[in-house]
One Martini backbone bead per residue (centre of mass of N, CA, C, O) as a GRO file, in nm:
protein
  181
    1MET     BB    1  19.543  10.762  14.174
    2LYS     BB    2  19.685  11.028  14.110
    3LYS     BB    3  19.975  10.913  14.113
    4LEU     BB    4  19.935  10.718  13.876
    5ASN     BB    5  19.868  10.928  13.660
    6VAL     BB    6  20.138  11.076  13.684
    7LEU     BB    7  20.319  10.834  13.615
    8ILE     BB    8  20.205  10.776  13.333
    9LEU     BB    9  20.248  11.057  13.214
   10ALA     BB   10  20.554  11.062  13.258
   11ALA     BB   11  20.621  10.813  13.089
   12LEU     BB   12  20.499  10.915  12.820
   13THR     BB   13  20.668  11.176  12.805
   14ALA     BB   14  20.958  11.045  12.814
   15VAL     BB   15  20.882  10.860  12.535
   16SER     BB   16  20.772  11.052  12.298
   17GLY     BB   17  21.046  11.061  12.114
   18SER     BB   18  20.981  10.761  12.072
   19ALA     BB   19  20.918  10.459  11.931
   20LEU     BB   20  20.618  10.278  12.006
   21ALA     BB   21  20.474   9.993  12.060
   22MET     BB   22  20.151   9.877  11.989
   23GLY     BB   23  19.891   9.675  12.160
   24GLY     BB   24  19.678   9.375  12.138
   25SER     BB   25  19.487   9.130  12.339
   26ILE     BB   26  19.357   8.787  12.364
   27GLU     BB   27  19.224   8.561  12.613
   28GLN     BB   28  19.122   8.205  12.630
   29GLY     BB   29  18.961   8.020  12.859
   30LYS     BB   30  18.745   7.813  12.998
   31ASN     BB   31  18.678   8.058  13.250
   32PHE     BB   32  18.824   8.299  13.072
   33THR     BB   33  18.894   8.654  13.006
   34ASN     BB   34  19.157   8.852  12.837
   35LEU     BB   35  19.238   9.198  12.814
   36ASN     BB   36  19.503   9.377  12.625
   37VAL     BB   37  19.703   9.677  12.656
   38GLU     BB   38  19.998   9.832  12.494
   39MET     BB   39  20.312  10.028  12.557
   40GLY     BB   40  20.648   9.927  12.518
   41LYS     BB   41  20.680   9.603  12.591
   42SER     BB   42  20.898   9.523  12.333
   43THR     BB   43  21.096   9.738  12.465
   44SER     BB   44  21.317   9.928  12.582
   45GLY     BB   45  21.189  10.070  12.869
   46LEU     BB   46  20.908  10.219  12.893
   47TYR     BB   47  20.574  10.120  13.012
   48ALA     BB   48  20.225  10.053  12.923
   49GLU     BB   49  19.914   9.917  13.073
   50GLY     BB   50  19.606   9.721  13.016
   51ASN     BB   51  19.332   9.539  13.190
   52TRP     BB   52  19.081   9.267  13.150
   53LEU     BB   53  18.928   9.029  13.381
   54LYS     BB   54  18.711   8.730  13.336
   55ASN     BB   55  18.496   8.520  13.495
   56THR     BB   56  18.256   8.320  13.327
   57ASP     BB   57  18.121   8.170  13.573
   58ASP     BB   58  18.107   8.417  13.827
   59GLY     BB   59  18.204   8.732  13.742
   60THR     BB   60  18.475   8.791  13.807
   61THR     BB   61  18.702   9.081  13.841
   62THR     BB   62  18.962   9.264  13.666
   63GLY     BB   63  19.115   9.600  13.653
   64GLY     BB   64  19.374   9.804  13.479
   65VAL     BB   65  19.692   9.962  13.542
   66GLY     BB   66  20.038  10.003  13.410
   67ALA     BB   67  20.395  10.028  13.495
   68GLY     BB   68  20.740  10.026  13.352
   69TYR     BB   69  21.054   9.839  13.296
   70ASN     BB   70  21.279   9.758  13.036
   71VAL     BB   71  21.536   9.497  12.977
   72GLU     BB   72  21.781   9.420  12.735
   73VAL     BB   73  21.954   9.088  12.712
   74GLY     BB   74  21.965   8.998  12.435
   75PRO     BB   75  21.717   8.741  12.439
   76VAL     BB   76  21.640   8.910  12.704
   77MET     BB   77  21.344   9.025  12.879
   78LEU     BB   78  21.312   9.255  13.138
   79ASN     BB   79  21.070   9.330  13.406
   80ALA     BB   80  20.930   9.611  13.595
   81GLY     BB   81  20.635   9.676  13.812
   82ALA     BB   82  20.309   9.840  13.834
   83LYS     BB   83  19.971   9.836  13.971
   84ALA     BB   84  19.619   9.926  13.921
   85LEU     BB   85  19.340   9.756  14.079
   86TYR     BB   86  19.039   9.611  14.030
   87VAL     BB   87  18.863   9.398  14.266
   88GLY     BB   88  18.587   9.151  14.180
   89PRO     BB   89  18.503   8.854  14.354
   90LYS     BB   90  18.205   8.829  14.488
   91LYS     BB   91  18.285   8.813  14.836
   92GLY     BB   92  18.291   9.113  14.981
   93ASP     BB   93  18.607   9.214  14.857
   94ASN     BB   94  18.600   9.466  14.714
   95GLY     BB   95  18.868   9.654  14.536
   96VAL     BB   96  19.205   9.751  14.576
   97ALA     BB   97  19.526   9.709  14.400
   98PHE     BB   98  19.912   9.724  14.425
   99PRO     BB   99  20.098   9.557  14.237
  100ILE     BB  100  20.414   9.394  14.226
  101GLY     BB  101  20.669   9.319  13.963
  102GLY     BB  102  20.744   9.073  13.695
  103GLY     BB  103  20.951   8.967  13.405
  104VAL     BB  104  21.007   8.724  13.131
  105LYS     BB  105  21.170   8.707  12.801
  106VAL     BB  106  21.253   8.443  12.564
  107ALA     BB  107  21.433   8.405  12.273
  108LEU     BB  108  21.456   8.125  12.067
  109THR     BB  109  21.358   8.283  11.821
  110ASP     BB  110  21.226   8.512  11.605
  111SER     BB  111  20.912   8.371  11.678
  112ILE     BB  112  20.997   8.237  11.964
  113ASN     BB  113  20.860   8.248  12.302
  114VAL     BB  114  20.920   8.275  12.647
  115PHE     BB  115  20.707   8.333  12.943
  116GLY     BB  116  20.695   8.537  13.255
  117GLU     BB  117  20.481   8.637  13.541
  118GLY     BB  118  20.457   8.846  13.850
  119TYR     BB  119  20.220   8.946  14.113
  120VAL     BB  120  20.201   9.145  14.428
  121ALA     BB  121  19.964   9.224  14.714
  122PRO     BB  122  19.992   9.300  15.005
  123ASN     BB  123  19.820   9.429  15.261
  124GLY     BB  124  19.948   9.732  15.212
  125LEU     BB  125  19.844   9.709  14.876
  126ASN     BB  126  19.544   9.697  14.996
  127ASN     BB  127  19.177   9.707  15.102
  128SER     BB  128  19.031   9.384  15.099
  129VAL     BB  129  19.290   9.203  15.136
  130ASN     BB  130  19.575   9.027  15.227
  131ASN     BB  131  19.616   8.898  14.922
  132TYR     BB  132  19.761   8.937  14.592
  133VAL     BB  133  19.776   8.707  14.302
  134GLU     BB  134  19.980   8.679  13.996
  135ALA     BB  135  20.013   8.452  13.707
  136ASN     BB  136  20.218   8.409  13.399
  137GLY     BB  137  20.261   8.159  13.130
  138GLY     BB  138  20.454   8.077  12.814
  139VAL     BB  139  20.395   8.070  12.454
  140SER     BB  140  20.515   8.239  12.159
  141TRP     BB  141  20.397   8.322  11.815
  142SER     BB  142  20.524   8.475  11.501
  143PRO     BB  143  20.434   8.418  11.183
  144ILE     BB  144  20.356   8.730  11.149
  145LYS     BB  145  20.373   9.046  11.095
  146PRO     BB  146  20.184   9.151  11.388
  147VAL     BB  147  20.139   8.851  11.482
  148THR     BB  148  20.028   8.679  11.789
  149LEU     BB  149  20.061   8.363  11.942
  150LYS     BB  150  19.923   8.189  12.243
  151VAL     BB  151  20.023   7.988  12.527
  152GLY     BB  152  19.895   7.920  12.870
  153TYR     BB  153  19.906   8.025  13.222
  154ARG     BB  154  19.659   8.136  13.469
  155HIS     BB  155  19.677   8.316  13.794
  156VAL     BB  156  19.422   8.427  14.038
  157SER     BB  157  19.438   8.548  14.385
  158VAL     BB  158  19.297   8.552  14.724
  159ASP     BB  159  19.322   8.662  15.058
  160GLY     BB  160  19.135   8.684  15.308
  161LYS     BB  161  18.939   8.914  15.517
  162ASP     BB  162  18.747   8.930  15.783
  163GLY     BB  163  18.637   8.614  15.728
  164ARG     BB  164  18.712   8.574  15.447
  165PRO     BB  165  18.776   8.387  15.185
  166ASN     BB  166  18.969   8.213  15.002
  167HIS     BB  167  19.034   8.276  14.639
  168THR     BB  168  18.983   8.200  14.300
  169LEU     BB  169  18.949   8.367  14.003
  170VAL     BB  170  19.182   8.229  13.824
  171ASP     BB  171  19.255   7.894  13.659
  172GLY     BB  172  19.442   7.835  13.361
  173ALA     BB  173  19.435   7.767  13.048
  174TYR     BB  174  19.536   7.926  12.729
  175PHE     BB  175  19.447   8.119  12.443
  176GLY     BB  176  19.596   8.352  12.197
  177GLY     BB  177  19.590   8.695  12.056
  178GLY     BB  178  19.772   8.947  11.852
  179VAL     BB  179  19.864   9.293  11.798
  180SER     BB  180  20.126   9.504  11.651
  181PHE     BB  181  20.230   9.873  11.573
   0.00000   0.00000   0.00000
């Protein structure tokens, strides 16, 4: 955890001379809520983010921080990053995971984007499960600056270890909204 704090501090220090957009969003699915805050995710360069996800049916949660790098190529924004997450699936395998992954966002118009991202933490990058997987994709629309509305699909699951079952933490469609400034 100490290394992650140093990484985030270094990232924030490296980009402190430039203006970074900050934002927050909330997503609501049938059985889950996701809160997200980010800095620098909408521009090229380093970014930092944090999120908290809760399954409202059974109380399973994940939460953590991440950092990565964005590259903008025309209307396409690519990113790669890593996260440090607490995973609390309420099945006896609570612990931490360090997933790595990335995403893509494609601007179809000035206000409409399609996006997708995925992260995975195989056995060596977590302490309580064999594998952690998350995926998110959808469409976003910014009717006015700084507001963004989105619809999408989110999946988070773990493969059990030491006789514990595989299980899905969240899986389903959502709608959401956020602001950035």
